[in-house]
N, CA, C, O and the ligand as a Tripos MOL2 file, in Angstrom:
@<TRIPOS>MOLECULE
protein
  269   267    68     0     0
PROTEIN
NO_CHARGES

@<TRIPOS>ATOM
      1 N          -9.2190    5.1080    1.5020 N.3       1 MET1
      2 CA         -9.2520    3.8740    2.2200 C.3       1 MET1
      3 C          -8.0350    3.6630    3.0890 C.2       1 MET1
      4 O          -7.0260    4.3460    2.9130 O.2       1 MET1
      5 N          -8.1070    2.7440    4.0130 N.am      2 LYS2
      6 CA         -6.9390    2.2940    4.7790 C.3       2 LYS2
      7 C          -6.7320    0.8200    4.5010 C.2       2 LYS2
      8 O          -7.6720    0.0320    4.3990 O.2       2 LYS2
      9 N          -5.4500    0.4830    4.3830 N.am      3 TYR3
     10 CA         -5.1660   -0.9120    4.0690 C.3       3 TYR3
     11 C          -3.8780   -1.3710    4.7490 C.2       3 TYR3
     12 O          -3.0270   -0.5590    5.1110 O.2       3 TYR3
     13 N          -3.7550   -2.6780    4.9130 N.am      4 CYS4
     14 CA         -2.6280   -3.2700    5.5520 C.3       4 CYS4
     15 C          -1.5540   -3.5970    4.5450 C.2       4 CYS4
     16 O          -1.8130   -4.1370    3.4700 O.2       4 CYS4
     17 N          -0.2720   -3.2320    4.9500 N.am      5 LEU5
     18 CA          0.8650   -3.5390    4.0730 C.3       5 LEU5
     19 C           1.2700   -5.0000    4.1750 C.2       5 LEU5
     20 O           2.0150   -5.5020    3.3330 O.2       5 LEU5
     21 N           0.7780   -5.6920    5.2160 N.am      6 THR6
     22 CA          1.2630   -7.0040    5.5200 C.3       6 THR6
     23 C           0.3210   -8.0630    5.1140 C.2       6 THR6
     24 O           0.7690   -9.1260    4.6850 O.2       6 THR6
     25 N          -1.0150   -7.8480    5.2190 N.am      7 CYS7
     26 CA         -1.9410   -8.8650    4.7890 C.3       7 CYS7
     27 C          -3.0480   -8.1380    3.9100 C.2       7 CYS7
     28 O          -2.8810   -6.9820    3.5210 O.2       7 CYS7
     29 N          -4.0980   -8.8180    3.6420 N.am      8 ASP8
     30 CA         -5.0700   -8.2980    2.7190 C.3       8 ASP8
     31 C          -6.1820   -7.4600    3.3680 C.2       8 ASP8
     32 O          -7.2040   -7.1520    2.7550 O.2       8 ASP8
     33 N          -5.9330   -7.1050    4.6410 N.am      9 TRP9
     34 CA         -6.9240   -6.2500    5.3570 C.3       9 TRP9
     35 C          -7.0180   -4.8990    4.7820 C.2       9 TRP9
     36 O          -5.9980   -4.3010    4.4390 O.2       9 TRP9
     37 N          -8.2300   -4.3730    4.6550 N.am     10 TYR10
     38 CA         -8.4690   -2.9890    4.2240 C.3      10 TYR10
     39 C          -9.8840   -2.5910    4.6340 C.2      10 TYR10
     40 O         -10.7550   -3.4180    4.9020 O.2      10 TYR10
     41 N         -10.0550   -1.2490    4.6630 N.am     11 THR11
     42 CA        -11.3920   -0.7920    4.8910 C.3      11 THR11
     43 C         -11.5910    0.4440    3.9740 C.2      11 THR11
     44 O         -10.6740    1.2490    3.8130 O.2      11 THR11
     45 N         -12.7630    0.5800    3.3920 N.am     12 THR12
     46 CA        -13.0400    1.6130    2.4690 C.3      12 THR12
     47 C         -14.3580    2.3260    2.8860 C.2      12 THR12
     48 O         -15.1520    1.7690    3.6450 O.2      12 THR12
     49 N         -14.5660    3.4970    2.4040 N.am     13 PRO13
     50 CA        -15.8290    4.2080    2.7080 C.3      13 PRO13
     51 C         -17.0490    3.3970    2.3370 C.2      13 PRO13
     52 O         -18.1060    3.5520    2.9480 O.2      13 PRO13
     53 N         -16.9200    2.5330    1.3420 N.am     14 ALA14
     54 CA        -18.0570    1.6400    0.9480 C.3      14 ALA14
     55 C         -18.3200    0.5830    1.9960 C.2      14 ALA14
     56 O         -19.4550    0.1530    2.2000 O.2      14 ALA14
     57 N         -17.2650    0.1780    2.6480 N.am     15 ASP15
     58 CA        -17.4260   -0.8110    3.7050 C.3      15 ASP15
     59 C         -17.8960   -0.1950    4.9960 C.2      15 ASP15
     60 O         -18.7510   -0.7420    5.6930 O.2      15 ASP15
     61 N         -17.3300    0.9420    5.3040 N.am     16 GLU16
     62 CA        -17.5840    1.6060    6.5890 C.3      16 GLU16
     63 C         -17.6540    3.0970    6.3830 C.2      16 GLU16
     64 O         -16.6270    3.7630    6.2470 O.2      16 GLU16
     65 N         -18.8790    3.6300    6.3600 N.am     17 PRO17
     66 CA        -19.0020    5.0990    6.0140 C.3      17 PRO17
     67 C         -18.3510    6.0350    7.0260 C.2      17 PRO17
     68 O         -18.0060    7.1620    6.6720 O.2      17 PRO17
     69 N         -18.1760    5.6120    8.2570 N.am     18 SER18
     70 CA        -17.6360    6.4890    9.2930 C.3      18 SER18
     71 C         -16.1350    6.5420    9.2270 C.2      18 SER18
     72 O         -15.4910    5.5130    9.4350 O.2      18 SER18
     73 N         -15.5410    7.6800    8.9500 N.am     19 LYS19
     74 CA        -14.0960    7.8200    8.9310 C.3      19 LYS19
     75 C         -13.4650    7.4790   10.2860 C.2      19 LYS19
     76 O         -12.4230    6.8300   10.3740 O.2      19 LYS19
     77 N         -14.1430    7.9430   11.3250 N.am     20 ALA20
     78 CA        -13.6630    7.6460   12.6910 C.3      20 ALA20
     79 C         -13.6210    6.1250   12.9310 C.2      20 ALA20
     80 O         -12.6630    5.5980   13.4970 O.2      20 ALA20
     81 N         -14.6800    5.4420   12.4870 N.am     21 THR21
     82 CA        -14.7000    3.9900   12.7050 C.3      21 THR21
     83 C         -13.6550    3.2900   11.8510 C.2      21 THR21
     84 O         -13.0790    2.2910   12.2820 O.2      21 THR21
     85 N         -13.3960    3.7970   10.6440 N.am     22 ARG22
     86 CA        -12.3550    3.2250    9.8220 C.3      22 ARG22
     87 C         -10.9680    3.3680   10.5150 C.2      22 ARG22
     88 O         -10.1580    2.4420   10.5490 O.2      22 ARG22
     89 N         -10.7600    4.5400   11.0410 N.am     23 SER23
     90 CA         -9.4670    4.7860   11.7590 C.3      23 SER23
     91 C          -9.3200    3.8390   12.9500 C.2      23 SER23
     92 O          -8.2640    3.2580   13.2020 O.2      23 SER23
     93 N         -10.4430    3.7170   13.6680 N.am     24 LYS24
     94 CA        -10.4120    2.7820   14.8190 C.3      24 LYS24
     95 C         -10.1700    1.3830   14.4380 C.2      24 LYS24
     96 O          -9.4140    0.6610   15.0880 O.2      24 LYS24
     97 N         -10.8560    0.9630   13.3100 N.am     25 ASP25
     98 CA        -10.6390   -0.4100   12.8160 C.3      25 ASP25
     99 C          -9.1910   -0.6180   12.4160 C.2      25 ASP25
    100 O          -8.6120   -1.6740   12.6730 O.2      25 ASP25
    101 N          -8.6010    0.4000   11.7810 N.am     26 ALA26
    102 CA         -7.1940    0.3010   11.3530 C.3      26 ALA26
    103 C          -6.3060    0.1070   12.5350 C.2      26 ALA26
    104 O          -5.4450   -0.7730   12.5340 O.2      26 ALA26
    105 N          -6.5050    0.9450   13.5870 N.am     27 ILE27
    106 CA         -5.7350    0.8870   14.7870 C.3      27 ILE27
    107 C          -5.9170   -0.4550   15.4490 C.2      27 ILE27
    108 O          -4.9460   -1.0490   15.9170 O.2      27 ILE27
    109 N          -7.1460   -0.9500   15.5010 N.am     28 ASP28
    110 CA         -7.4100   -2.2060   16.1010 C.3      28 ASP28
    111 C          -6.6320   -3.3100   15.3690 C.2      28 ASP28
    112 O          -6.0350   -4.1870   15.9930 O.2      28 ASP28
    113 N          -6.6540   -3.2420   14.0430 N.am     29 HIS29
    114 CA         -5.9270   -4.2280   13.2640 C.3      29 HIS29
    115 C          -4.4290   -4.2200   13.6170 C.2      29 HIS29
    116 O          -3.8140   -5.2630   13.8400 O.2      29 HIS29
    117 N          -3.8560   -2.9690   13.6570 N.am     30 HIS30
    118 CA         -2.4920   -2.8160   14.0060 C.3      30 HIS30
    119 C          -2.1220   -3.3800   15.3610 C.2      30 HIS30
    120 O          -1.0910   -4.0300   15.5400 O.2      30 HIS30
    121 N          -3.0390   -3.0950   16.3460 N.am     31 VAL31
    122 CA         -2.7510   -3.5470   17.7220 C.3      31 VAL31
    123 C          -2.8410   -5.0460   17.8020 C.2      31 VAL31
    124 O          -2.0620   -5.6830   18.5110 O.2      31 VAL31
    125 N          -3.8020   -5.6290   17.0690 N.am     32 GLU32
    126 CA         -4.0510   -7.0480   17.1690 C.3      32 GLU32
    127 C          -2.9880   -7.8500   16.4830 C.2      32 GLU32
    128 O          -2.6190   -8.9340   16.9350 O.2      32 GLU32
    129 N          -2.4760   -7.2960   15.3460 N.am     33 THR33
    130 CA         -1.5970   -8.0770   14.5160 C.3      33 THR33
    131 C          -0.1920   -7.5790   14.4470 C.2      33 THR33
    132 O           0.7060   -8.3310   14.0680 O.2      33 THR33
    133 N           0.0440   -6.3080   14.8060 N.am     34 GLY34
    134 CA          1.3680   -5.6790   14.6040 C.3      34 GLY34
    135 C           1.6320   -5.3210   13.1890 C.2      34 GLY34
    136 O           2.7540   -4.9430   12.8510 O.2      34 GLY34
    137 N           0.6290   -5.4240   12.3260 N.am     35 HIS35
    138 CA          0.8200   -5.0620   10.9390 C.3      35 HIS35
    139 C           0.8540   -3.6010   10.7160 C.2      35 HIS35
    140 O           0.3750   -2.8280   11.5470 O.2      35 HIS35
    141 N           1.4230   -3.1860    9.5820 N.am     36 THR36
    142 CA          1.5650   -1.7780    9.2860 C.3      36 THR36
    143 C           0.3980   -1.3760    8.3870 C.2      36 THR36
    144 O           0.1610   -1.9580    7.3290 O.2      36 THR36
    145 N          -0.3280   -0.3410    8.8640 N.am     37 ILE37
    146 CA         -1.4530    0.1650    8.0820 C.3      37 ILE37
    147 C          -1.0560    1.4200    7.2930 C.2      37 ILE37
    148 O          -0.4020    2.3110    7.8340 O.2      37 ILE37
    149 N          -1.4290    1.4850    6.0900 N.am     38 ASP38
    150 CA         -1.1920    2.6810    5.2660 C.3      38 ASP38
    151 C          -2.5670    3.1870    4.8090 C.2      38 ASP38
    152 O          -3.5750    2.4910    4.9340 O.2      38 ASP38
    153 N          -2.5810    4.4060    4.2820 N.am     39 SER39
    154 CA         -3.8100    4.8990    3.7620 C.3      39 SER39
    155 C          -3.6260    5.5150    2.4070 C.2      39 SER39
    156 O          -2.5320    5.9580    2.0570 O.2      39 SER39
    157 N          -4.7100    5.5440    1.6280 N.am     40 SER40
    158 CA         -4.6790    5.9970    0.2850 C.3      40 SER40
    159 C          -5.9400    6.7860    0.0140 C.2      40 SER40
    160 O          -7.0080    6.4680    0.5370 O.2      40 SER40
    161 N          -5.8110    7.8320   -0.8170 N.am     41 ASN41
    162 CA         -6.9850    8.5470   -1.1820 C.3      41 ASN41
    163 C          -7.8830    7.8050   -2.1570 C.2      41 ASN41
    164 O          -9.0580    8.1320   -2.3230 O.2      41 ASN41
    165 N          -7.3100    6.8150   -2.7850 N.am     42 GLY42
    166 CA         -8.0700    6.0700   -3.7630 C.3      42 GLY42
    167 C          -8.8660    4.9420   -3.0510 C.2      42 GLY42
    168 O          -8.9020    4.8390   -1.8250 O.2      42 GLY42
    169 N          -9.4910    4.1180   -3.8950 N.am     43 ILE43
    170 CA        -10.3110    3.0310   -3.3460 C.3      43 ILE43
    171 C          -9.6040    1.7030   -3.4350 C.2      43 ILE43
    172 O         -10.1350    0.7050   -2.9500 O.2      43 ILE43
    173 N          -8.4320    1.6430   -4.0310 N.am     44 VAL44
    174 CA         -7.6380    0.4290   -4.0930 C.3      44 VAL44
    175 C          -6.1760    0.7940   -3.7060 C.2      44 VAL44
    176 O          -5.6720    1.8730   -4.0190 O.2      44 VAL44
    177 N          -5.5500   -0.1400   -3.0300 N.am     45 PRO45
    178 CA         -4.1990    0.1510   -2.6380 C.3      45 PRO45
    179 C          -3.2430    0.2240   -3.8450 C.2      45 PRO45
    180 O          -3.3940   -0.5300   -4.8060 O.2      45 PRO45
    181 N          -2.2770    1.1220   -3.7880 N.am     46 PRO46
    182 CA         -1.3730    1.2430   -4.8890 C.3      46 PRO46
    183 C          -0.5250   -0.0480   -4.9600 C.2      46 PRO46
    184 O          -0.0320   -0.5510   -3.9510 O.2      46 PRO46
    185 N          -0.3850   -0.5440   -6.1640 N.am     47 GLN47
    186 CA          0.3240   -1.8170   -6.3100 C.3      47 GLN47
    187 C           1.5810   -1.6090   -7.0710 C.2      47 GLN47
    188 O           1.5560   -0.9760   -8.1260 O.2      47 GLN47
    189 N           2.7040   -2.1200   -6.5840 N.am     48 LEU48
    190 CA          3.9480   -2.0650   -7.3230 C.3      48 LEU48
    191 C           3.8900   -3.1010   -8.4550 C.2      48 LEU48
    192 O           3.3880   -4.2070   -8.2550 O.2      48 LEU48
    193 N           4.3900   -2.7550   -9.6160 N.am     49 PRO49
    194 CA          4.3670   -3.7560  -10.6820 C.3      49 PRO49
    195 C           5.1900   -4.9350  -10.3220 C.2      49 PRO49
    196 O           6.2510   -4.7780   -9.7190 O.2      49 PRO49
    197 N           4.7610   -6.0920  -10.6560 N.am     50 ASP50
    198 CA          5.4620   -7.3080  -10.2960 C.3      50 ASP50
    199 C           6.5800   -7.5880  -11.2990 C.2      50 ASP50
    200 O           6.4520   -8.4300  -12.1870 O.2      50 ASP50
    201 N           7.6940   -6.8440  -11.1250 N.am     51 LEU51
    202 CA          8.8080   -6.9650  -12.0170 C.3      51 LEU51
    203 C          10.0100   -7.4070  -11.2350 C.2      51 LEU51
    204 O          10.1060   -7.1240  -10.0410 O.2      51 LEU51
    205 N          10.9270   -8.0890  -11.8690 N.am     52 PRO52
    206 CA         12.1380   -8.4520  -11.2010 C.3      52 PRO52
    207 C          13.0060   -7.2090  -10.8230 C.2      52 PRO52
    208 O          12.9540   -6.1750  -11.4890 O.2      52 PRO52
    209 N          13.7930   -7.3520   -9.7450 N.am     53 GLU53
    210 CA         14.5350   -6.1750   -9.2340 C.3      53 GLU53
    211 C          15.5400   -5.6150  -10.2470 C.2      53 GLU53
    212 O          15.8170   -4.4160  -10.2750 O.2      53 GLU53
    213 N          16.0860   -6.5310  -11.0890 N.am     54 GLU54
    214 CA         17.0800   -6.0590  -12.0590 C.3      54 GLU54
    215 C          16.5050   -5.0510  -13.0480 C.2      54 GLU54
    216 O          17.2440   -4.2080  -13.5560 O.2      54 GLU54
    217 N          15.2010   -5.1170  -13.3340 N.am     55 VAL55
    218 CA         14.5650   -4.1740  -14.2450 C.3      55 VAL55
    219 C          14.6550   -2.7820  -13.6340 C.2      55 VAL55
    220 O          14.9710   -1.8120  -14.3230 O.2      55 VAL55
    221 N          14.3700   -2.6880  -12.3060 N.am     56 PHE56
    222 CA         14.3790   -1.4060  -11.6770 C.3      56 PHE56
    223 C          15.7600   -0.8040  -11.6890 C.2      56 PHE56
    224 O          15.9430    0.3730  -11.9980 O.2      56 PHE56
    225 N          16.7910   -1.6820  -11.3270 N.am     57 VAL57
    226 CA         18.1280   -1.2410  -11.2600 C.3      57 VAL57
    227 C          18.6090   -0.7280  -12.6240 C.2      57 VAL57
    228 O          19.2650    0.3080  -12.7240 O.2      57 VAL57
    229 N          18.2620   -1.4870  -13.6630 N.am     58 ARG58
    230 CA         18.6810   -1.1500  -15.0090 C.3      58 ARG58
    231 C          18.0110    0.1990  -15.4110 C.2      58 ARG58
    232 O          18.6340    1.0470  -16.0510 O.2      58 ARG58
    233 N          16.8040    0.3550  -15.0380 N.am     59 ASP59
    234 CA         16.0600    1.5950  -15.4350 C.3      59 ASP59
    235 C          16.6140    2.8050  -14.7150 C.2      59 ASP59
    236 O          16.4590    3.9280  -15.1940 O.2      59 ASP59
    237 N          17.2540    2.6040  -13.5780 N.am     60 LEU60
    238 CA         17.7990    3.7360  -12.8360 C.3      60 LEU60
    239 C          19.1270    4.2090  -13.4060 C.2      60 LEU60
    240 O          19.5090    5.3650  -13.2240 O.2      60 LEU60
    241 N          19.8340    3.3140  -14.1000 N.am     61 LEU61
    242 CA         21.1440    3.6350  -14.5910 C.3      61 LEU61
    243 C          21.0210    4.5120  -15.8890 C.2      61 LEU61
    244 O          20.1100    4.3050  -16.6900 O.2      61 LEU61
    245 N          21.9070    5.4420  -16.0670 N.am     62 PRO62
    246 CA         21.8560    6.2340  -17.2920 C.3      62 PRO62
    247 C          22.1680    5.4040  -18.5150 C.2      62 PRO62
    248 O          22.9810    4.4810  -18.4600 O.2      62 PRO62
    249 N          21.5290    5.7260  -19.6050 N.am     63 ALA63
    250 CA         21.8010    5.0560  -20.8180 C.3      63 ALA63
    251 C          23.2830    5.1520  -21.2220 C.2      63 ALA63
    252 O          23.8710    6.2320  -21.1760 O.2      63 ALA63
    253 N          23.8680    4.0450  -21.6090 N.am     64 ARG64
    254 CA         25.2640    4.0740  -21.9520 C.3      64 ARG64
    255 C          25.4800    4.6370  -23.3640 C.2      64 ARG64
    256 O          24.9390    4.1390  -24.3510 O.2      64 ARG64
    257 N          26.2970    5.7000  -23.4090 N.am     65 SER65
    258 CA         26.5300    6.3440  -24.7460 C.3      65 SER65
    259 C          27.6300    5.5840  -25.4760 C.2      65 SER65
    260 O          28.5740    5.0910  -24.8580 O.2      65 SER65
    261 N          27.5020    5.4980  -26.7630 N.am     66 SER66
    262 CA         28.4890    4.7810  -27.6010 C.3      66 SER66
    263 C          29.4050    5.7350  -28.2550 C.2      66 SER66
    264 O          29.2470    6.0490  -29.4350 O.2      66 SER66
    265 N          30.3860    6.2190  -27.5010 N.am     67 ASP67
    266 CA         31.3110    7.2220  -28.1100 C.3      67 ASP67
    267 C          32.6580    6.5680  -28.4040 C.2      67 ASP67
    268 O          33.5660    7.2260  -28.9110 O.2      67 ASP67
    269 ZN         -2.7520   -7.0090    8.3510 Zn       68 ZN68
@<TRIPOS>BOND
     1     1     2 1
     2     2     3 1
     3     3     4 2
     4     3     5 am
     5     5     6 1
     6     6     7 1
     7     7     8 2
     8     7     9 am
     9     9    10 1
    10    10    11 1
    11    11    12 2
    12    11    13 am
    13    13    14 1
    14    14    15 1
    15    15    16 2
    16    15    17 am
    17    17    18 1
    18    18    19 1
    19    19    20 2
    20    19    21 am
    21    21    22 1
    22    22    23 1
    23    23    24 2
    24    23    25 am
    25    25    26 1
    26    26    27 1
    27    27    28 2
    28    27    29 am
    29    29    30 1
    30    30    31 1
    31    31    32 2
    32    31    33 am
    33    33    34 1
    34    34    35 1
    35    35    36 2
    36    35    37 am
    37    37    38 1
    38    38    39 1
    39    39    40 2
    40    39    41 am
    41    41    42 1
    42    42    43 1
    43    43    44 2
    44    43    45 am
    45    45    46 1
    46    46    47 1
    47    47    48 2
    48    47    49 am
    49    49    50 1
    50    50    51 1
    51    51    52 2
    52    51    53 am
    53    53    54 1
    54    54    55 1
    55    55    56 2
    56    55    57 am
    57    57    58 1
    58    58    59 1
    59    59    60 2
    60    59    61 am
    61    61    62 1
    62    62    63 1
    63    63    64 2
    64    63    65 am
    65    65    66 1
    66    66    67 1
    67    67    68 2
    68    67    69 am
    69    69    70 1
    70    70    71 1
    71    71    72 2
    72    71    73 am
    73    73    74 1
    74    74    75 1
    75    75    76 2
    76    75    77 am
    77    77    78 1
    78    78    79 1
    79    79    80 2
    80    79    81 am
    81    81    82 1
    82    82    83 1
    83    83    84 2
    84    83    85 am
    85    85    86 1
    86    86    87 1
    87    87    88 2
    88    87    89 am
    89    89    90 1
    90    90    91 1
    91    91    92 2
    92    91    93 am
    93    93    94 1
    94    94    95 1
    95    95    96 2
    96    95    97 am
    97    97    98 1
    98    98    99 1
    99    99   100 2
   100    99   101 am
   101   101   102 1
   102   102   103 1
   103   103   104 2
   104   103   105 am
   105   105   106 1
   106   106   107 1
   107   107   108 2
   108   107   109 am
   109   109   110 1
   110   110   111 1
   111   111   112 2
   112   111   113 am
   113   113   114 1
   114   114   115 1
   115   115   116 2
   116   115   117 am
   117   117   118 1
   118   118   119 1
   119   119   120 2
   120   119   121 am
   121   121   122 1
   122   122   123 1
   123   123   124 2
   124   123   125 am
   125   125   126 1
   126   126   127 1
   127   127   128 2
   128   127   129 am
   129   129   130 1
   130   130   131 1
   131   131   132 2
   132   131   133 am
   133   133   134 1
   134   134   135 1
   135   135   136 2
   136   135   137 am
   137   137   138 1
   138   138   139 1
   139   139   140 2
   140   139   141 am
   141   141   142 1
   142   142   143 1
   143   143   144 2
   144   143   145 am
   145   145   146 1
   146   146   147 1
   147   147   148 2
   148   147   149 am
   149   149   150 1
   150   150   151 1
   151   151   152 2
   152   151   153 am
   153   153   154 1
   154   154   155 1
   155   155   156 2
   156   155   157 am
   157   157   158 1
   158   158   159 1
   159   159   160 2
   160   159   161 am
   161   161   162 1
   162   162   163 1
   163   163   164 2
   164   163   165 am
   165   165   166 1
   166   166   167 1
   167   167   168 2
   168   167   169 am
   169   169   170 1
   170   170   171 1
   171   171   172 2
   172   171   173 am
   173   173   174 1
   174   174   175 1
   175   175   176 2
   176   175   177 am
   177   177   178 1
   178   178   179 1
   179   179   180 2
   180   179   181 am
   181   181   182 1
   182   182   183 1
   183   183   184 2
   184   183   185 am
   185   185   186 1
   186   186   187 1
   187   187   188 2
   188   187   189 am
   189   189   190 1
   190   190   191 1
   191   191   192 2
   192   191   193 am
   193   193   194 1
   194   194   195 1
   195   195   196 2
   196   195   197 am
   197   197   198 1
   198   198   199 1
   199   199   200 2
   200   199   201 am
   201   201   202 1
   202   202   203 1
   203   203   204 2
   204   203   205 am
   205   205   206 1
   206   206   207 1
   207   207   208 2
   208   207   209 am
   209   209   210 1
   210   210   211 1
   211   211   212 2
   212   211   213 am
   213   213   214 1
   214   214   215 1
   215   215   216 2
   216   215   217 am
   217   217   218 1
   218   218   219 1
   219   219   220 2
   220   219   221 am
   221   221   222 1
   222   222   223 1
   223   223   224 2
   224   223   225 am
   225   225   226 1
   226   226   227 1
   227   227   228 2
   228   227   229 am
   229   229   230 1
   230   230   231 1
   231   231   232 2
   232   231   233 am
   233   233   234 1
   234   234   235 1
   235   235   236 2
   236   235   237 am
   237   237   238 1
   238   238   239 1
   239   239   240 2
   240   239   241 am
   241   241   242 1
   242   242   243 1
   243   243   244 2
   244   243   245 am
   245   245   246 1
   246   246   247 1
   247   247   248 2
   248   247   249 am
   249   249   250 1
   250   250   251 1
   251   251   252 2
   252   251   253 am
   253   253   254 1
   254   254   255 1
   255   255   256 2
   256   255   257 am
   257   257   258 1
   258   258   259 1
   259   259   260 2
   260   259   261 am
   261   261   262 1
   262   262   263 1
   263   263   264 2
   264   263   265 am
   265   265   266 1
   266   266   267 1
   267   267   268 2
@<TRIPOS>SUBSTRUCTURE
     1 MET1         2 RESIDUE 1 A MET
     2 LYS2         6 RESIDUE 1 A LYS
     3 TYR3        10 RESIDUE 1 A TYR
     4 CYS4        14 RESIDUE 1 A CYS
     5 LEU5        18 RESIDUE 1 A LEU
     6 THR6        22 RESIDUE 1 A THR
     7 CYS7        26 RESIDUE 1 A CYS
     8 ASP8        30 RESIDUE 1 A ASP
     9 TRP9        34 RESIDUE 1 A TRP
    10 TYR10       38 RESIDUE 1 A TYR
    11 THR11       42 RESIDUE 1 A THR
    12 THR12       46 RESIDUE 1 A THR
    13 PRO13       50 RESIDUE 1 A PRO
    14 ALA14       54 RESIDUE 1 A ALA
    15 ASP15       58 RESIDUE 1 A ASP
    16 GLU16       62 RESIDUE 1 A GLU
    17 PRO17       66 RESIDUE 1 A PRO
    18 SER18       70 RESIDUE 1 A SER
    19 LYS19       74 RESIDUE 1 A LYS
    20 ALA20       78 RESIDUE 1 A ALA
    21 THR21       82 RESIDUE 1 A THR
    22 ARG22       86 RESIDUE 1 A ARG
    23 SER23       90 RESIDUE 1 A SER
    24 LYS24       94 RESIDUE 1 A LYS
    25 ASP25       98 RESIDUE 1 A ASP
    26 ALA26      102 RESIDUE 1 A ALA
    27 ILE27      106 RESIDUE 1 A ILE
    28 ASP28      110 RESIDUE 1 A ASP
    29 HIS29      114 RESIDUE 1 A HIS
    30 HIS30      118 RESIDUE 1 A HIS
    31 VAL31      122 RESIDUE 1 A VAL
    32 GLU32      126 RESIDUE 1 A GLU
    33 THR33      130 RESIDUE 1 A THR
    34 GLY34      134 RESIDUE 1 A GLY
    35 HIS35      138 RESIDUE 1 A HIS
    36 THR36      142 RESIDUE 1 A THR
    37 ILE37      146 RESIDUE 1 A ILE
    38 ASP38      150 RESIDUE 1 A ASP
    39 SER39      154 RESIDUE 1 A SER
    40 SER40      158 RESIDUE 1 A SER
    41 ASN41      162 RESIDUE 1 A ASN
    42 GLY42      166 RESIDUE 1 A GLY
    43 ILE43      170 RESIDUE 1 A ILE
    44 VAL44      174 RESIDUE 1 A VAL
    45 PRO45      178 RESIDUE 1 A PRO
    46 PRO46      182 RESIDUE 1 A PRO
    47 GLN47      186 RESIDUE 1 A GLN
    48 LEU48      190 RESIDUE 1 A LEU
    49 PRO49      194 RESIDUE 1 A PRO
    50 ASP50      198 RESIDUE 1 A ASP
    51 LEU51      202 RESIDUE 1 A LEU
    52 PRO52      206 RESIDUE 1 A PRO
    53 GLU53      210 RESIDUE 1 A GLU
    54 GLU54      214 RESIDUE 1 A GLU
    55 VAL55      218 RESIDUE 1 A VAL
    56 PHE56      222 RESIDUE 1 A PHE
    57 VAL57      226 RESIDUE 1 A VAL
    58 ARG58      230 RESIDUE 1 A ARG
    59 ASP59      234 RESIDUE 1 A ASP
    60 LEU60      238 RESIDUE 1 A LEU
    61 LEU61      242 RESIDUE 1 A LEU
    62 PRO62      246 RESIDUE 1 A PRO
    63 ALA63      250 RESIDUE 1 A ALA
    64 ARG64      254 RESIDUE 1 A ARG
    65 SER65      258 RESIDUE 1 A SER
    66 SER66      262 RESIDUE 1 A SER
    67 ASP67      266 RESIDUE 1 A ASP
    68 ZN68       269 GROUP 0 **** ****
């Protein structure tokens, strides 16, 4: 599928069987709106978990050893 990173726009093979038409639709959306289109092999866009930023930062830090 192709989907928009900015709004809820997307197109899937179920919506539009023609890959060429989906590509054209995605380009048209980009031209019309200036939005960024991404594509995924799946049928739904990958979603980042809705977690606060501190969780990510904490998870990136090495565990503190108690020596
Ligand atoms: Zn959009």
